[in-house]
C-alpha positions as CSV (number, residue, x, y, z in Angstrom):
1,M,-1.0,-29.5,-9.5
2,S,-3.3,-28.2,-6.7
3,S,-7.1,-27.8,-7.0
4,L,-8.5,-24.4,-6.3
5,V,-10.4,-24.0,-3.0
6,N,-13.1,-21.4,-2.4
7,V,-13.7,-20.3,1.2
8,N,-15.6,-17.5,2.9
9,A,-14.6,-14.8,5.3
10,I,-15.0,-15.6,9.0
11,K,-16.8,-12.3,9.9
12,F,-18.0,-9.0,8.4
13,I,-17.6,-5.9,10.5
14,K,-19.7,-2.8,9.7
15,V,-17.6,0.4,9.6
16,G,-17.9,3.8,7.9
17,K,-18.5,4.5,4.2
18,G,-15.6,3.8,1.8
19,P,-13.1,2.1,4.1
20,R,-9.6,2.2,2.7
21,E,-6.3,1.8,4.5
22,I,-6.0,-0.3,7.7
23,A,-3.4,0.1,10.4
24,I,-2.7,-2.5,13.2
25,S,-1.6,-1.2,16.6
26,K,1.9,-2.2,17.9
27,D,0.4,-4.3,20.7
28,K,-2.0,-6.0,18.2
29,R,-5.0,-5.0,20.2
30,R,-6.5,-2.4,17.9
31,A,-7.1,-1.9,14.2
32,Y,-7.8,1.4,12.6
33,V,-9.5,1.9,9.2
34,A,-9.8,5.2,7.3
35,N,-13.4,5.7,6.0
36,Q,-12.9,7.9,2.9
37,E,-16.6,8.8,2.4
38,S,-17.6,9.2,6.1
39,N,-14.6,11.4,7.1
40,T,-13.9,9.1,10.0
41,V,-11.6,6.5,11.4
42,S,-13.1,3.3,12.9
43,V,-11.3,1.7,15.8
44,I,-11.7,-2.1,16.0
45,R,-11.0,-4.2,19.1
46,I,-9.1,-7.1,17.6
47,R,-10.0,-9.6,20.4
48,D,-13.6,-9.8,19.3
49,S,-13.5,-7.8,16.1
50,V,-16.0,-5.1,17.3
51,V,-16.0,-1.4,16.5
52,I,-15.4,0.4,19.8
53,E,-15.0,4.0,18.6
54,T,-15.5,6.2,15.6
55,I,-13.1,9.2,15.3
56,P,-14.0,12.3,13.1
57,V,-11.1,13.4,11.0
58,G,-10.8,15.6,7.9
59,K,-12.4,15.3,4.5
60,N,-11.9,12.1,2.5
61,P,-9.2,10.3,4.6
62,M,-7.3,8.0,2.2
63,D,-4.4,6.7,4.3
64,A,-3.7,5.9,7.9
65,E,-0.3,4.9,9.3
66,L,1.0,4.5,12.9
67,S,4.1,6.0,14.3
68,V,6.9,3.5,15.0
69,D,6.2,3.7,18.8
70,G,2.5,3.3,18.2
71,R,1.6,6.5,20.1
72,F,0.2,8.4,17.1
73,L,-1.9,7.6,14.0
74,Y,-1.4,9.8,11.0
75,V,-4.4,10.2,8.7
76,G,-4.1,11.8,5.3
77,N,-7.2,13.8,4.4
78,F,-7.3,14.1,0.6
79,G,-10.2,16.5,0.5
80,D,-8.9,19.3,2.8
81,N,-5.1,19.0,2.4
82,T,-4.5,18.1,6.0
83,V,-3.1,15.3,8.2
84,S,-5.0,14.5,11.4
85,V,-2.7,13.3,14.2
86,I,-4.6,11.0,16.5
87,Q,-3.2,10.1,20.0
88,T,-3.9,6.4,20.3
89,R,-3.9,6.3,24.1
90,N,-7.3,8.1,24.1
91,N,-8.2,8.1,20.3
92,Q,-8.3,11.9,20.3
93,V,-7.2,14.2,17.4
94,V,-4.4,16.2,19.0
95,K,-3.2,18.1,15.9
96,I,-4.3,19.0,12.4
97,L,-1.4,19.6,10.0
98,R,-1.6,21.6,6.8
99,V,0.3,19.7,4.1
100,G,0.2,19.8,0.3
101,R,-2.7,19.4,-2.0
102,G,-4.5,16.1,-1.9
103,P,-2.5,14.0,0.6
104,A,-3.0,10.3,-0.4
105,D,0.0,8.3,0.7
106,I,1.9,8.2,4.0
107,E,5.2,6.5,4.6
108,V,6.7,6.3,8.1
109,A,10.5,6.0,8.5
110,S,11.5,3.1,10.7
111,N,13.8,5.3,12.8
112,G,10.6,7.0,14.0
113,R,11.9,10.5,13.2
114,R,10.0,11.4,10.0
115,V,6.7,10.8,8.3
116,Y,6.5,11.4,4.5
117,V,3.2,12.5,2.9
118,G,2.7,12.2,-0.8
119,N,0.4,14.9,-2.0
120,L,-1.4,13.4,-5.0
121,G,-3.2,16.6,-6.0
122,G,0.1,18.6,-6.4
123,R,3.8,18.2,-6.8
124,T,5.1,17.8,-3.3
125,V,6.0,15.4,-0.5
126,S,5.5,16.9,2.9
127,V,7.9,15.9,5.7
128,I,6.6,15.7,9.3
129,R,9.0,15.7,12.3
130,T,7.5,13.3,14.8
131,L,9.2,14.8,17.8
132,D,6.7,17.6,17.8
133,N,4.4,16.6,14.9
134,T,5.3,19.6,12.8
135,V,5.6,19.9,9.0
136,I,9.2,20.9,8.5
137,K,9.5,20.7,4.7
138,N,7.7,20.4,1.4
139,I,9.8,18.6,-1.2
140,R,9.2,19.5,-4.8
141,V,8.8,16.4,-6.9
142,G,6.9,15.6,-10.1
143,K,3.2,15.9,-10.9
144,T,0.8,13.6,-9.0
145,P,3.1,11.8,-6.6
146,I,1.6,8.4,-5.5
147,N,2.4,5.2,-3.7
148,M,5.9,5.9,-2.6
149,G,8.4,3.3,-1.3
150,F,11.6,3.1,0.8
151,N,14.6,1.1,-0.1
152,P,15.5,-1.5,2.7
153,T,18.0,0.9,4.4
154,E,15.6,3.8,4.1
155,R,18.3,6.0,2.8
156,R,16.2,6.6,-0.3
157,L,12.5,7.2,-0.9
158,Y,11.2,6.5,-4.4
159,V,8.3,8.6,-5.5
160,P,6.3,7.7,-8.7
161,N,5.0,10.9,-10.4
162,F,1.9,9.7,-12.3
163,D,1.4,12.7,-14.6
164,S,5.1,13.4,-15.1
165,N,6.1,9.9,-16.1
166,T,9.0,10.0,-13.7
167,V,10.2,8.7,-10.4
168,S,11.8,11.2,-7.9
169,V,14.5,9.8,-5.6
170,I,14.7,11.5,-2.2
171,R,17.8,11.2,-0.1
172,T,16.3,10.9,3.4
173,R,19.4,12.1,5.2
174,D,18.7,15.7,4.1
175,D,15.3,15.2,2.3
176,Q,16.7,16.3,-1.1
177,V,15.7,15.0,-4.5
178,I,18.9,13.6,-5.9
179,K,17.6,12.2,-9.1
180,T,14.6,12.2,-11.4
181,I,14.2,9.0,-13.4
182,P,12.2,8.9,-16.6
183,V,10.0,5.8,-16.7
184,G,6.9,4.6,-18.6
185,V,3.6,6.4,-19.0
186,G,1.5,6.6,-15.9
187,P,3.7,5.3,-13.1
188,G,1.4,4.5,-10.2
189,N,3.4,2.3,-7.8
190,V,6.9,1.3,-6.8
191,F,8.2,-1.7,-4.9
192,V,11.9,-2.0,-3.9
193,A,13.1,-5.6,-3.7
194,P,14.0,-6.9,-0.3
195,N,17.6,-7.3,-1.3
196,G,17.6,-3.6,-2.3
197,L,19.1,-4.1,-5.7
198,R,16.1,-3.2,-7.9
199,A,13.0,-1.0,-7.7
200,Y,10.0,-2.1,-9.8
201,V,7.7,0.7,-11.1
202,T,4.2,-0.2,-12.6
203,N,3.3,2.1,-15.5
204,G,-0.5,1.8,-15.6
205,T,-1.0,3.6,-18.9
206,A,1.9,2.1,-20.7
207,G,1.2,-1.5,-19.6
208,T,4.8,-2.0,-18.5
209,V,7.1,-2.3,-15.5
210,S,10.3,-0.2,-15.3
211,V,13.2,-1.9,-13.6
212,I,15.5,0.5,-11.8
213,R,19.0,-0.5,-10.7
214,T,19.2,1.2,-7.3
215,I,23.0,1.5,-7.1
216,D,22.9,4.3,-9.7
217,N,19.1,4.8,-10.2
218,V,19.0,4.0,-13.8
219,V,16.3,2.1,-15.7
220,I,17.9,-1.0,-17.0
221,H,14.8,-2.8,-18.4
222,T,11.2,-2.2,-19.4
223,I,8.9,-5.3,-19.2
224,R,5.7,-5.6,-21.0
225,V,3.0,-7.0,-18.7
226,G,-0.8,-6.9,-18.9
227,K,-3.3,-4.2,-19.3
228,E,-3.4,-1.4,-16.7
229,P,-0.8,-2.7,-14.2
230,Y,-1.7,-1.3,-10.8
231,A,0.7,-2.6,-8.2
232,S,3.6,-5.0,-7.6
233,A,5.2,-6.9,-4.8
234,V,8.5,-8.8,-4.7
235,S,9.0,-12.2,-3.1
236,S,11.0,-12.4,0.1
237,N,13.9,-14.0,-1.7
238,S,13.7,-11.2,-4.4
239,Q,13.4,-13.9,-7.1
240,Y,9.9,-13.1,-8.4
241,V,7.9,-10.0,-9.0
242,Y,4.1,-10.1,-8.9
243,V,2.2,-7.5,-10.9
244,T,-1.6,-7.0,-10.8
245,N,-3.1,-6.1,-14.2
246,S,-6.4,-4.5,-13.3
247,G,-7.5,-4.1,-16.9
248,E,-7.4,-7.8,-17.7
249,N,-8.0,-9.6,-14.3
250,T,-4.6,-11.2,-14.1
251,V,-1.3,-11.2,-12.2
252,S,1.9,-11.3,-14.2
253,I,4.8,-13.1,-12.6
254,I,8.2,-11.8,-13.5
255,R,11.5,-13.8,-13.0
256,A,13.9,-11.2,-11.6
257,L,17.0,-13.0,-12.8
258,D,16.3,-12.2,-16.5
259,N,13.3,-9.8,-16.2
260,R,11.0,-12.2,-18.1
261,V,7.3,-12.7,-17.6
262,I,7.0,-16.5,-16.9
263,K,3.3,-16.7,-16.2
264,N,0.0,-14.9,-16.2
265,I,-2.6,-16.0,-13.8
266,I,-6.3,-15.1,-14.0
267,V,-7.2,-14.1,-10.4
268,G,-10.5,-12.3,-10.4
269,R,-12.1,-9.0,-11.4
270,G,-10.0,-5.8,-11.3
271,P,-7.1,-6.9,-9.2
272,R,-5.3,-4.0,-7.5
273,S,-3.4,-4.3,-4.2
274,L,-1.4,-7.4,-3.2
275,E,0.3,-8.5,0.0
276,I,2.9,-11.2,0.7
277,S,2.4,-13.4,3.7
278,E,4.7,-12.9,6.8
279,K,6.9,-15.8,5.9
280,G,6.8,-15.2,2.1
281,G,5.1,-18.4,0.9
282,L,1.8,-16.8,-0.3
283,V,0.7,-13.8,-2.2
284,Y,-2.8,-12.3,-1.4
285,V,-4.3,-10.5,-4.4
286,L,-7.3,-8.1,-3.7
287,N,-9.7,-8.1,-6.6
288,Y,-11.2,-4.6,-6.3
289,G,-13.6,-5.1,-9.2
290,G,-15.2,-8.0,-7.4
291,R,-15.4,-9.4,-3.9
292,T,-12.6,-11.9,-3.6
293,V,-9.0,-12.3,-2.4
294,A,-7.0,-14.7,-4.6
295,V,-4.1,-16.6,-3.0
296,I,-1.0,-17.6,-5.0
297,R,1.6,-20.1,-3.6
298,T,5.1,-18.7,-4.3
299,R,6.8,-22.1,-4.3
300,D,5.3,-23.1,-7.6
301,N,3.3,-19.9,-8.5
302,I,-0.1,-21.7,-8.5
303,L,-3.4,-20.1,-7.6
304,T,-4.6,-22.2,-4.7
305,R,-7.5,-20.4,-3.1
306,R,-10.1,-17.7,-3.5
307,I,-11.5,-16.1,-0.3
308,R,-15.0,-14.5,-0.5
309,V,-15.0,-11.0,1.1
310,G,-17.0,-7.8,0.6
311,R,-17.4,-5.6,-2.4
312,G,-14.3,-3.7,-3.5
313,P,-11.5,-5.2,-1.4
314,S,-9.0,-2.4,-1.0
315,D,-6.4,-3.1,1.7
316,L,-5.3,-6.1,3.7
317,K,-3.3,-6.3,7.0
318,F,-2.1,-9.4,8.8
319,F,-2.2,-9.9,12.6
320,R,-2.2,-12.8,15.2
321,N,1.2,-14.0,14.0
322,G,0.1,-13.9,10.4
323,T,-2.9,-16.3,10.8
324,R,-5.6,-13.7,10.5
325,A,-6.1,-10.6,8.4
326,Y,-8.6,-7.8,8.0
327,V,-9.7,-6.8,4.5
328,S,-11.3,-3.3,3.9
329,N,-14.2,-3.5,1.4
330,A,-14.4,0.0,0.0
331,R,-17.7,-0.5,-1.9
332,G,-19.3,-2.7,0.8
333,N,-18.6,-0.4,3.9
334,T,-17.2,-3.4,5.9
335,L,-14.1,-5.1,7.0
336,S,-13.8,-8.8,6.4
337,L,-12.0,-11.0,9.0
338,I,-10.3,-13.8,7.1
339,R,-8.2,-16.9,8.1
340,V,-4.8,-16.8,6.4
341,N,-1.6,-18.9,6.3
342,P,1.5,-17.2,7.6
343,F,3.8,-19.3,5.3
């Protein structure tokens, strides 16, 4: 058994109001954070964790993702149905793209050719061609698409449709929906296992996780977890699935071999997002309802540490070879710099 250690963040960085998604530049010299309530993106110099620039974007930016080559930052502006394209060389908005209603989630294909935008307020996924930063297609999916995920080969994009209780499967070769999979009530997140064999869908209203067999995209199991499951992550060896239950302050740990919940850990108030360390040995759980990040060791699935951050931790991104991370504090209008373990 390991005793629980409580530690504090190294530094707090004042940014705009309602900071959400964080992106780390390819050269690890800059961090970008979308400030949802300020309609800006803050640019942080990583060397000394200082804000060096504030970029005006559209209304209510909710996500920010870098192109594969790092030349552009794509910012989804939920409030005005646009994506701001920022050229990172000079931090200038070079293009504003009209997409679907309420863009909230952005996924960048690793081949660098396409950017997919989930439009939460509608029924579409917009496709941006990165060669000229042009919207080339709007793919019809279910109602309220949210928190999409690629399979490891990126031949498929899985799109949970919260208000349709389905997952749309997009074939990325031609950007066609090839299947619509019924799941539980209120699917809000999908995570495809690193081995590519299963996709796990958290059904927030139903309190379940749907297990999709990806070879034929069929639900093979429905697992009862805690109240209001929000997100999931799969260990690097694909053996365990970690599910945050925001309604009861726990993480459920599922053994993938037999789809059984083997443990429920109390982590903190209102856990939502979670990230696995670069080498897969730790799970970092962001307790949005409080002001902590809980750390679970995957070797024995024990809670080992709580890190004190700001109010409403929303996103976490690693840098400096996995030894540091920034945490956006959506209700505290800050970023926390924390010390982390890459293992």
